[in-house]
C-alpha positions in Angstrom: 17.0 -3.3 -31.3 15.6 -6.7 -30.5 15.1 -8.6 -27.3 18.3 -11.1 -26.9 18.0 -12.4 -23.5 15.8 -12.4 -20.5 17.0 -13.0 -17.1 15.6 -12.8 -13.4 16.7 -12.2 -10.0 15.0 -12.2 -6.2 14.8 -8.9 -4.4 14.7 -9.4 -0.4 14.4 -6.8 2.1 13.0 -7.2 5.9 10.2 -5.1 6.9 10.3 -2.5 9.8 7.4 -4.2 11.5 5.0 -7.2 10.2 2.6 -6.3 7.6 -0.6 -7.8 8.8 -3.8 -7.3 6.9 -7.3 -9.3 7.1 -6.0 -11.5 4.3 -2.1 -12.4 5.4 0.8 -11.6 7.4 4.4 -10.8 5.7 7.4 -10.2 7.9 9.9 -9.7 4.6 9.5 -8.3 1.0 10.5 -11.1 -1.4 9.9 -10.1 -5.1 10.6 -11.4 -8.5 12.8 -9.1 -10.8 12.8 -9.4 -14.5 15.8 -8.1 -16.6 15.6 -8.0 -20.2 18.4 -7.4 -22.5 18.8 -6.0 -26.0 21.2 -6.8 -28.6 22.2 -3.1 -28.5 23.1 -3.6 -25.0 20.2 -1.5 -23.3 18.6 -3.4 -20.4 15.3 -3.1 -18.9 14.3 -4.1 -15.3 10.6 -5.2 -14.0 9.5 -6.3 -10.5 6.6 -8.2 -9.0 5.5 -9.1 -5.7 3.7 -12.4 -5.3 0.2 -12.2 -3.4 -1.1 -15.5 -3.5 -4.4 -14.5 -1.4 -4.9 -11.7 -3.8 -3.7 -12.4 -7.8 -3.0 -16.0 -6.9 0.6 -16.1 -7.7 3.8 -17.2 -6.1 7.7 -16.8 -6.8 7.3 -20.1 -8.4 4.1 -19.7 -10.8 5.8 -16.4 -11.8 9.1 -17.9 -12.9 7.1 -20.7 -14.8 5.0 -17.9 -16.7 8.2 -16.0 -17.8 10.0 -19.2 -18.8 6.9 -19.8 -21.1 6.5 -16.3 -22.4 10.2 -15.7 -23.1 10.3 -17.7 -26.2 7.5 -15.6 -27.7 9.6 -12.3 -26.9 13.1 -13.6 -28.0 14.3 -11.7 -31.2 11.3 -9.4 -31.3 12.1 -5.7 -32.2 11.4 -2.9 -29.5 10.7 -0.9 -32.3 7.3 -2.5 -32.8 6.3 -2.0 -29.0 2.6 -2.5 -29.5 3.1 -5.8 -30.8 5.7 -7.0 -27.7 2.8 -6.0 -25.3 0.3 -7.9 -27.6 2.5 -11.0 -27.7 2.9 -10.6 -23.5 -0.7 -10.4 -23.0 -2.3 -13.1 -25.7 0.1 -15.5 -24.8 -1.2 -16.6 -21.4 -4.2 -15.6 -19.4 -4.3 -14.2 -15.8 -0.9 -14.1 -14.2 -1.1 -10.2 -13.6 1.9 -9.7 -11.6 4.2 -11.7 -13.8 2.9 -9.8 -16.8 3.2 -6.6 -14.9 7.1 -7.3 -14.0 7.7 -8.0 -18.0 5.8 -5.0 -19.1 7.4 -2.8 -16.6 11.0 -3.7 -18.0 9.7 -3.4 -21.6 8.6 -0.1 -20.4 11.9 0.8 -18.9 13.6 -0.4 -22.3 11.3 1.5 -24.6 11.8 4.8 -22.4 15.7 4.3 -22.5 15.9 3.6 -26.4 13.8 7.1 -26.8 16.6 8.6 -24.1 13.6 9.7 -22.0 12.5 9.1 -18.4 9.7 6.8 -18.3 7.5 9.6 -16.9 8.2 11.8 -19.9 7.6 9.4 -22.5 4.1 8.9 -21.0 3.4 12.5 -21.1 3.8 13.3 -17.2 5.2 16.4 -16.0 4.9 16.1 -12.4 8.0 14.9 -10.3 7.3 15.1 -6.5 4.7 13.0 -4.8 3.5 12.1 -1.1 2.3 8.8 0.1 0.4 7.8 3.0 1.5 4.9 5.4 0.0 1.8 6.4 -0.7 0.9 9.7 -1.1 -3.0 9.9 -3.6 -4.6 11.8 -2.4 -5.6 15.4 -3.7 -5.0 19.1 -5.2 -1.5 19.4 -2.1 0.0 21.3 0.2 -1.0 19.1 -1.6 0.4 16.3 -2.0 3.6 18.3 1.7 3.9 18.7 2.5 2.9 14.8 0.2 5.8 14.0 1.7 8.2 16.5 5.2 7.6 15.4 4.2 7.8 11.5 3.0 11.0 12.3 6.3 12.0 13.9 8.1 11.0 11.1 6.2 13.4 8.5 3.2 11.2 7.2 0.3 13.3 7.0 -2.2 10.5 6.0 -2.4 6.8 7.5 -3.9 4.0 6.0 -5.5 2.0 8.8 -5.9 -1.9 8.1 -9.1 -3.2 9.7 -11.3 -6.3 8.8 -10.8 -8.4 12.0 -14.0 -7.9 13.9 -16.7 -5.4 14.2 -16.5 -4.0 17.8 -12.7 -4.5 17.5 -12.3 -2.5 14.5 -14.6 0.7 15.6 -12.1 0.9 18.9 -8.9 0.8 17.3 -10.4 3.2 14.6 -11.7 5.6 17.2 -8.5 5.1 19.3 -6.4 6.2 16.4 -8.5 9.0 15.6 -8.4 10.5 19.4 -4.6 9.8 19.3 -3.5 11.8 16.2 -6.1 14.5 15.8 -8.9 15.2 13.6 -6.5 16.9 11.2 -5.0 13.6 10.0 -7.0 12.0 7.2 -7.6 8.2 7.8 -8.1 5.8 5.0 -9.6 2.5 6.3 -8.8 -1.0 4.5 -10.9 -3.9 5.3 -9.2 -6.0 2.6 -12.6 -8.0 2.1 -13.0 -8.6 5.7 -16.4 -7.3 6.5 -19.6 -8.2 5.2 -22.0 -5.4 3.7 -24.0 -5.1 6.8 -21.1 -4.9 9.5 -19.7 -2.3 6.9 -22.7 -0.2 7.2 -22.8 -1.0 11.0 -19.1 0.1 11.4 -19.2 3.2 9.3 -22.5 4.5 10.7 -21.1 4.2 14.3 -18.0 6.0 13.4 -19.7 9.0 11.4 -22.2 9.5 14.3 -19.0 10.4 16.3 -17.9 12.6 13.8 -15.2 10.5 12.2 -15.7 10.5 8.4 -12.9 8.5 6.9 -11.4 9.9 3.6 -12.7 6.3 2.1 -13.0 2.5 3.0 -11.0 0.2 0.9 -12.9 -2.9 -0.2 -14.7 -3.7 2.9 -16.4 -6.8 1.2 -15.6 -9.6 -0.9 -14.2 -8.9 -4.5 -17.2 -10.5 -6.1 -19.6 -9.0 -4.1 -20.4 -6.1 -6.1 -24.2 -5.4 -4.7 -22.5 -5.2 -1.3 -20.3 -2.1 -2.5 -23.3 -0.3 -3.9 -25.3 -1.4 -0.5 -22.7 0.6 1.4 -22.2 3.3 -0.7 -26.1 4.0 -0.5 -26.0 4.1 2.9 -22.8 5.8 4.4 -21.2 9.4 3.7 -17.9 7.7 3.8 -16.7 7.3 0.1 -16.1 3.6 -1.1 -13.1 2.5 -2.9 -12.6 -0.8 -5.2 -9.4 -2.8 -4.8 -9.8 -6.3 -5.4 -12.7 -6.0 -7.1 -10.9 -4.2 -10.1 -8.5 -6.3 -12.1 -9.6 -5.7 -15.5 -10.8 -3.1 -17.6 -14.2 -4.7 -17.8 -14.3 -4.8 -14.1 -13.8 -0.9 -13.8 -16.8 -0.4 -16.2 -19.4 -2.6 -14.5 -18.3 -0.8 -11.2 -18.6 2.6 -12.5 -21.7 1.9 -14.8 -23.7 0.5 -11.9 -22.6 3.2 -9.8 -21.3 0.6 -7.0 -18.0 2.7 -5.9 -17.0 6.3 -5.3 -13.3 5.5 -6.1 -11.0 2.9 -7.8 -7.6 1.8 -6.9 -5.2 0.9 -9.5 -2.2 -1.6 -9.0 0.0 -2.6 -11.8 0.2 -6.1 -10.2 -3.6 -6.5 -10.4 -4.1 -4.9 -13.8 -1.2 -6.7 -15.6 1.1 -3.7 -16.2 1.6 0.0 -16.9 -0.7 0.0 -20.4 -3.8 -1.2 -18.5 -3.0 0.9 -15.4 -3.2 4.1 -18.2 -6.5 2.7 -19.6 -8.1 2.3 -16.3 -7.2 5.8 -15.5 -8.6 6.8 -18.8 -11.7 5.0 -18.1 -12.3 6.6 -14.6 -11.6 10.0 -16.4 -14.6 9.2 -18.6 -16.9 8.5 -15.4 -15.5 11.5 -13.5 -14.0 9.4 -10.9 -10.8 10.2 -9.0 -8.3 7.0 -8.2 -5.7 5.9 -6.0 -2.5 4.3 -7.2 -1.6 1.5 -5.0 1.0 -1.2 -4.7 1.1 -4.9 -2.8 4.4 -5.6 -1.0 6.6 -4.1 -3.8 10.1 -3.0 -4.0 11.6 0.1 -5.6 11.2 -1.1 -9.3 7.7 -1.5 -9.3 6.6 1.5 -7.0 8.9 3.6 -9.1 7.1 2.5 -12.3 3.6 3.0 -10.4 4.8 6.5 -9.6 5.6 7.4 -13.1 2.3 6.4 -14.1 0.7 8.7 -11.5 2.8 11.8 -13.2 1.4 10.5 -16.5 -2.2 10.6 -15.2 -1.9 13.1 -12.1 -5.5 14.6 -13.4 -7.1 11.4 -12.5 -4.7 9.7 -10.0 -5.1 12.2 -7.0 -4.1 9.8 -4.4 -1.2 7.6 -3.6 -0.5 4.4 -1.6 3.0 3.5 -2.6 4.6 3.2 0.8 6.0 -0.4 0.4 9.6 0.9 0.0 9.1 3.0 3.4 8.1 -0.2 4.9 11.3 -1.9 4.0 14.6 -1.7 6.3 16.9 -1.6 3.3 16.6 -0.4 -0.7 19.0 -3.0 -2.6 18.5 -1.1 -5.9 20.4 1.6 -7.4 19.3 4.7 -8.9 15.5 5.7 -9.6 12.9 7.5 -7.7 14.3 9.2 -4.7 12.4 8.1 -1.5 12.3 9.9 1.8 9.6 8.4 4.0 6.4 9.9 2.9 7.8 11.8 0.3 9.1 10.7 -3.1 10.5 12.4 -6.1 11.1 11.2 -9.8 14.6 12.4 -11.5 15.5 12.9 -15.2 17.4 9.4 -15.5 16.2 7.6 -18.4 13.7 4.9 -18.1 13.2 4.0 -15.0 16.7 4.8 -14.0 17.4 1.7 -11.9 19.9 -0.8 -11.8 20.0 -4.1 -9.8 
């Protein structure tokens, strides 16, 4: 079975409400879909979401990268899967989202060739999962309303976007906490919006009032590893690294220096499924739990991440895979069953999707 053709499509969907972080504002999902054909008729699907302020990629750059890589992949047998992955990752540096989209399609094909759901090919068994929901950065009153609505819709964990300013962030977190009650875990995501000193100030102010978030995610700039460690050593709230973790070396450095408590794995950052599995294994070596997150990705990529979560459910204990729930439409057929916070894998072979 050989790769015979690679094509692309665009997946679009408006969002229920604008997605606002300390880094960007997005009003609709627009993702890059990779479709890989074989000479036997099997088709694999992959997807990537452009996030210029994090990965440096756009729809245009992903298209150029795919055009560059395609000649290296055409005619290569799927039987030599590791060789295919080696070609993909050695042919060009960085461009992690584009590589992830291609890898997802390759893994979809590989599982289909074995007549297995992807999670079973990866050794997973668990099929039912629950995600948090993102509360976008906005006026405090709006964030409180969005939080209350999310709880009414069945979400049990809220991920609060912060990073605007110190006093405003303290106020919005306290208001949300008071509105939803202390039984609802709050995850804070500053998207690199604070300094190390501001992070400690904010978290100590919250902790003094009995508010201890489940974690604070990437409070400082991605390259400020000393800042992450500074925070970790001074607060009760666990520190989770996101933008600081792209590569396997990034993860090892963070864990060896004891700079964080938790890691956030994203397919788009680590260049796909193969490295996501390896990141989980590294975290397991150090006894560190992980969250599996997503960019603003659609059901193909989020679905692929869920298959990874099933394969590494002993290490990946938290999910932030709410992107599909943020969209007003799901243009993809098959795959994961999405129902707000609840997600379920099926026995469809591969990813089970068509688009």
